[in-house]
Chimera marker file (.cmm) of the C-alpha trace (Angstrom):
<marker_set name="trace">
<marker id="1" x="64.340" y="45.830" z="65.297" r="1" g="1" b="0" radius="0.5"/>
<marker id="2" x="66.752" y="48.217" z="67.091" r="1" g="1" b="0" radius="0.5"/>
<marker id="3" x="66.834" y="51.973" z="66.458" r="1" g="1" b="0" radius="0.5"/>
<marker id="4" x="70.143" y="53.628" z="66.934" r="1" g="1" b="0" radius="0.5"/>
<marker id="5" x="70.447" y="56.585" z="69.374" r="1" g="1" b="0" radius="0.5"/>
<marker id="6" x="71.620" y="58.695" z="66.460" r="1" g="1" b="0" radius="0.5"/>
<marker id="7" x="68.344" y="58.268" z="64.623" r="1" g="1" b="0" radius="0.5"/>
<marker id="8" x="66.426" y="59.229" z="67.770" r="1" g="1" b="0" radius="0.5"/>
<marker id="9" x="68.510" y="62.340" z="68.049" r="1" g="1" b="0" radius="0.5"/>
<marker id="10" x="68.196" y="63.605" z="64.598" r="1" g="1" b="0" radius="0.5"/>
<marker id="11" x="68.576" y="67.380" z="64.298" r="1" g="1" b="0" radius="0.5"/>
<marker id="12" x="67.390" y="69.666" z="61.627" r="1" g="1" b="0" radius="0.5"/>
<marker id="13" x="69.858" y="72.103" z="59.870" r="1" g="1" b="0" radius="0.5"/>
<marker id="14" x="67.779" y="73.803" z="57.311" r="1" g="1" b="0" radius="0.5"/>
<marker id="15" x="64.213" y="74.051" z="55.981" r="1" g="1" b="0" radius="0.5"/>
<marker id="16" x="62.976" y="74.465" z="52.438" r="1" g="1" b="0" radius="0.5"/>
<marker id="17" x="59.603" y="74.371" z="50.703" r="1" g="1" b="0" radius="0.5"/>
<marker id="18" x="59.647" y="72.453" z="47.409" r="1" g="1" b="0" radius="0.5"/>
<marker id="19" x="56.407" y="72.378" z="45.417" r="1" g="1" b="0" radius="0.5"/>
<marker id="20" x="53.777" y="71.116" z="47.844" r="1" g="1" b="0" radius="0.5"/>
<marker id="21" x="56.259" y="69.782" z="50.348" r="1" g="1" b="0" radius="0.5"/>
<marker id="22" x="58.429" y="70.757" z="53.319" r="1" g="1" b="0" radius="0.5"/>
<marker id="23" x="61.980" y="69.455" z="53.235" r="1" g="1" b="0" radius="0.5"/>
<marker id="24" x="64.267" y="69.375" z="56.207" r="1" g="1" b="0" radius="0.5"/>
<marker id="25" x="68.046" y="68.871" z="55.855" r="1" g="1" b="0" radius="0.5"/>
<marker id="26" x="69.532" y="67.152" z="58.917" r="1" g="1" b="0" radius="0.5"/>
<marker id="27" x="72.856" y="67.630" z="60.479" r="1" g="1" b="0" radius="0.5"/>
<marker id="28" x="73.942" y="64.108" z="59.323" r="1" g="1" b="0" radius="0.5"/>
<marker id="29" x="73.281" y="64.931" z="55.761" r="1" g="1" b="0" radius="0.5"/>
<marker id="30" x="69.909" y="63.240" z="55.368" r="1" g="1" b="0" radius="0.5"/>
<marker id="31" x="67.082" y="65.143" z="53.920" r="1" g="1" b="0" radius="0.5"/>
<marker id="32" x="63.403" y="64.299" z="54.847" r="1" g="1" b="0" radius="0.5"/>
<marker id="33" x="60.224" y="65.666" z="53.320" r="1" g="1" b="0" radius="0.5"/>
<marker id="34" x="56.547" y="65.631" z="53.953" r="1" g="1" b="0" radius="0.5"/>
<marker id="35" x="53.508" y="66.908" z="52.092" r="1" g="1" b="0" radius="0.5"/>
<marker id="36" x="52.337" y="70.368" z="53.152" r="1" g="1" b="0" radius="0.5"/>
<marker id="37" x="48.849" y="68.871" z="53.468" r="1" g="1" b="0" radius="0.5"/>
<marker id="38" x="50.027" y="67.332" z="56.755" r="1" g="1" b="0" radius="0.5"/>
<marker id="39" x="50.212" y="70.975" z="58.263" r="1" g="1" b="0" radius="0.5"/>
<marker id="40" x="47.376" y="73.089" z="57.024" r="1" g="1" b="0" radius="0.5"/>
<marker id="41" x="48.909" y="76.065" z="58.668" r="1" g="1" b="0" radius="0.5"/>
<marker id="42" x="52.063" y="75.745" z="56.609" r="1" g="1" b="0" radius="0.5"/>
<marker id="43" x="50.087" y="74.850" z="53.578" r="1" g="1" b="0" radius="0.5"/>
<marker id="44" x="47.949" y="77.925" z="53.743" r="1" g="1" b="0" radius="0.5"/>
<marker id="45" x="50.734" y="80.296" z="54.809" r="1" g="1" b="0" radius="0.5"/>
<marker id="46" x="52.380" y="82.887" z="52.706" r="1" g="1" b="0" radius="0.5"/>
<marker id="47" x="55.941" y="82.534" z="51.498" r="1" g="1" b="0" radius="0.5"/>
<marker id="48" x="57.066" y="85.250" z="54.034" r="1" g="1" b="0" radius="0.5"/>
<marker id="49" x="55.402" y="83.408" z="56.904" r="1" g="1" b="0" radius="0.5"/>
<marker id="50" x="56.925" y="80.128" z="55.877" r="1" g="1" b="0" radius="0.5"/>
<marker id="51" x="60.422" y="81.867" z="55.685" r="1" g="1" b="0" radius="0.5"/>
<marker id="52" x="60.189" y="82.996" z="59.240" r="1" g="1" b="0" radius="0.5"/>
<marker id="53" x="61.169" y="79.875" z="61.020" r="1" g="1" b="0" radius="0.5"/>
<marker id="54" x="63.696" y="78.989" z="63.797" r="1" g="1" b="0" radius="0.5"/>
<marker id="55" x="65.171" y="75.702" z="65.198" r="1" g="1" b="0" radius="0.5"/>
<marker id="56" x="63.956" y="74.625" z="68.508" r="1" g="1" b="0" radius="0.5"/>
<marker id="57" x="65.422" y="72.129" z="70.876" r="1" g="1" b="0" radius="0.5"/>
<marker id="58" x="68.899" y="72.122" z="69.413" r="1" g="1" b="0" radius="0.5"/>
<marker id="59" x="67.371" y="71.296" z="66.085" r="1" g="1" b="0" radius="0.5"/>
<marker id="60" x="64.896" y="68.634" z="67.250" r="1" g="1" b="0" radius="0.5"/>
<marker id="61" x="62.194" y="70.729" z="65.660" r="1" g="1" b="0" radius="0.5"/>
<marker id="62" x="61.267" y="73.791" z="63.811" r="1" g="1" b="0" radius="0.5"/>
<marker id="63" x="58.997" y="76.600" z="64.886" r="1" g="1" b="0" radius="0.5"/>
<marker id="64" x="57.123" y="79.265" z="62.787" r="1" g="1" b="0" radius="0.5"/>
<marker id="65" x="56.288" y="82.186" z="65.150" r="1" g="1" b="0" radius="0.5"/>
<marker id="66" x="53.967" y="83.859" z="62.665" r="1" g="1" b="0" radius="0.5"/>
<marker id="67" x="51.877" y="80.655" z="62.479" r="1" g="1" b="0" radius="0.5"/>
<marker id="68" x="52.325" y="79.256" z="65.927" r="1" g="1" b="0" radius="0.5"/>
<marker id="69" x="53.277" y="76.016" z="64.313" r="1" g="1" b="0" radius="0.5"/>
<marker id="70" x="55.925" y="73.417" z="65.308" r="1" g="1" b="0" radius="0.5"/>
<marker id="71" x="57.237" y="70.371" z="63.458" r="1" g="1" b="0" radius="0.5"/>
<marker id="72" x="59.243" y="67.700" z="65.055" r="1" g="1" b="0" radius="0.5"/>
<marker id="73" x="62.155" y="65.938" z="63.164" r="1" g="1" b="0" radius="0.5"/>
<marker id="74" x="61.228" y="62.685" z="64.819" r="1" g="1" b="0" radius="0.5"/>
<marker id="75" x="57.573" y="62.973" z="63.840" r="1" g="1" b="0" radius="0.5"/>
<marker id="76" x="58.615" y="63.341" z="60.255" r="1" g="1" b="0" radius="0.5"/>
<marker id="77" x="60.835" y="60.305" z="60.604" r="1" g="1" b="0" radius="0.5"/>
<marker id="78" x="57.980" y="58.298" z="62.086" r="1" g="1" b="0" radius="0.5"/>
<marker id="79" x="59.803" y="57.900" z="65.371" r="1" g="1" b="0" radius="0.5"/>
<marker id="80" x="58.449" y="58.545" z="68.866" r="1" g="1" b="0" radius="0.5"/>
<marker id="81" x="58.703" y="62.071" z="70.179" r="1" g="1" b="0" radius="0.5"/>
<link id1="1" id2="2" r="1" g="1" b="0" radius="0.2"/>
<link id1="2" id2="3" r="1" g="1" b="0" radius="0.2"/>
<link id1="3" id2="4" r="1" g="1" b="0" radius="0.2"/>
<link id1="4" id2="5" r="1" g="1" b="0" radius="0.2"/>
<link id1="5" id2="6" r="1" g="1" b="0" radius="0.2"/>
<link id1="6" id2="7" r="1" g="1" b="0" radius="0.2"/>
<link id1="7" id2="8" r="1" g="1" b="0" radius="0.2"/>
<link id1="8" id2="9" r="1" g="1" b="0" radius="0.2"/>
<link id1="9" id2="10" r="1" g="1" b="0" radius="0.2"/>
<link id1="10" id2="11" r="1" g="1" b="0" radius="0.2"/>
<link id1="11" id2="12" r="1" g="1" b="0" radius="0.2"/>
<link id1="12" id2="13" r="1" g="1" b="0" radius="0.2"/>
<link id1="13" id2="14" r="1" g="1" b="0" radius="0.2"/>
<link id1="14" id2="15" r="1" g="1" b="0" radius="0.2"/>
<link id1="15" id2="16" r="1" g="1" b="0" radius="0.2"/>
<link id1="16" id2="17" r="1" g="1" b="0" radius="0.2"/>
<link id1="17" id2="18" r="1" g="1" b="0" radius="0.2"/>
<link id1="18" id2="19" r="1" g="1" b="0" radius="0.2"/>
<link id1="19" id2="20" r="1" g="1" b="0" radius="0.2"/>
<link id1="20" id2="21" r="1" g="1" b="0" radius="0.2"/>
<link id1="21" id2="22" r="1" g="1" b="0" radius="0.2"/>
<link id1="22" id2="23" r="1" g="1" b="0" radius="0.2"/>
<link id1="23" id2="24" r="1" g="1" b="0" radius="0.2"/>
<link id1="24" id2="25" r="1" g="1" b="0" radius="0.2"/>
<link id1="25" id2="26" r="1" g="1" b="0" radius="0.2"/>
<link id1="26" id2="27" r="1" g="1" b="0" radius="0.2"/>
<link id1="27" id2="28" r="1" g="1" b="0" radius="0.2"/>
<link id1="28" id2="29" r="1" g="1" b="0" radius="0.2"/>
<link id1="29" id2="30" r="1" g="1" b="0" radius="0.2"/>
<link id1="30" id2="31" r="1" g="1" b="0" radius="0.2"/>
<link id1="31" id2="32" r="1" g="1" b="0" radius="0.2"/>
<link id1="32" id2="33" r="1" g="1" b="0" radius="0.2"/>
<link id1="33" id2="34" r="1" g="1" b="0" radius="0.2"/>
<link id1="34" id2="35" r="1" g="1" b="0" radius="0.2"/>
<link id1="35" id2="36" r="1" g="1" b="0" radius="0.2"/>
<link id1="36" id2="37" r="1" g="1" b="0" radius="0.2"/>
<link id1="37" id2="38" r="1" g="1" b="0" radius="0.2"/>
<link id1="38" id2="39" r="1" g="1" b="0" radius="0.2"/>
<link id1="39" id2="40" r="1" g="1" b="0" radius="0.2"/>
<link id1="40" id2="41" r="1" g="1" b="0" radius="0.2"/>
<link id1="41" id2="42" r="1" g="1" b="0" radius="0.2"/>
<link id1="42" id2="43" r="1" g="1" b="0" radius="0.2"/>
<link id1="43" id2="44" r="1" g="1" b="0" radius="0.2"/>
<link id1="44" id2="45" r="1" g="1" b="0" radius="0.2"/>
<link id1="45" id2="46" r="1" g="1" b="0" radius="0.2"/>
<link id1="46" id2="47" r="1" g="1" b="0" radius="0.2"/>
<link id1="47" id2="48" r="1" g="1" b="0" radius="0.2"/>
<link id1="48" id2="49" r="1" g="1" b="0" radius="0.2"/>
<link id1="49" id2="50" r="1" g="1" b="0" radius="0.2"/>
<link id1="50" id2="51" r="1" g="1" b="0" radius="0.2"/>
<link id1="51" id2="52" r="1" g="1" b="0" radius="0.2"/>
<link id1="52" id2="53" r="1" g="1" b="0" radius="0.2"/>
<link id1="53" id2="54" r="1" g="1" b="0" radius="0.2"/>
<link id1="54" id2="55" r="1" g="1" b="0" radius="0.2"/>
<link id1="55" id2="56" r="1" g="1" b="0" radius="0.2"/>
<link id1="56" id2="57" r="1" g="1" b="0" radius="0.2"/>
<link id1="57" id2="58" r="1" g="1" b="0" radius="0.2"/>
<link id1="58" id2="59" r="1" g="1" b="0" radius="0.2"/>
<link id1="59" id2="60" r="1" g="1" b="0" radius="0.2"/>
<link id1="60" id2="61" r="1" g="1" b="0" radius="0.2"/>
<link id1="61" id2="62" r="1" g="1" b="0" radius="0.2"/>
<link id1="62" id2="63" r="1" g="1" b="0" radius="0.2"/>
<link id1="63" id2="64" r="1" g="1" b="0" radius="0.2"/>
<link id1="64" id2="65" r="1" g="1" b="0" radius="0.2"/>
<link id1="65" id2="66" r="1" g="1" b="0" radius="0.2"/>
<link id1="66" id2="67" r="1" g="1" b="0" radius="0.2"/>
<link id1="67" id2="68" r="1" g="1" b="0" radius="0.2"/>
<link id1="68" id2="69" r="1" g="1" b="0" radius="0.2"/>
<link id1="69" id2="70" r="1" g="1" b="0" radius="0.2"/>
<link id1="70" id2="71" r="1" g="1" b="0" radius="0.2"/>
<link id1="71" id2="72" r="1" g="1" b="0" radius="0.2"/>
<link id1="72" id2="73" r="1" g="1" b="0" radius="0.2"/>
<link id1="73" id2="74" r="1" g="1" b="0" radius="0.2"/>
<link id1="74" id2="75" r="1" g="1" b="0" radius="0.2"/>
<link id1="75" id2="76" r="1" g="1" b="0" radius="0.2"/>
<link id1="76" id2="77" r="1" g="1" b="0" radius="0.2"/>
<link id1="77" id2="78" r="1" g="1" b="0" radius="0.2"/>
<link id1="78" id2="79" r="1" g="1" b="0" radius="0.2"/>
<link id1="79" id2="80" r="1" g="1" b="0" radius="0.2"/>
<link id1="80" id2="81" r="1" g="1" b="0" radius="0.2"/>
</marker_set>
């Protein structure tokens, strides 16, 4: 199976927390989500800590400075980082 270069270069545009999940909207219009249980730091964080995020690597990931936590888009997609 071939994976297109576009899928390997997926970039985040926005982050939301919905119920017990983190949801990333990508620049190509896709939305991906994962359970907060995958990241104990995000799961246990306050709403203010979760709201303080920034994109890193031109959208290849998200960083929460208050939590010292990073999430890679490719990791959430199940692709190599």
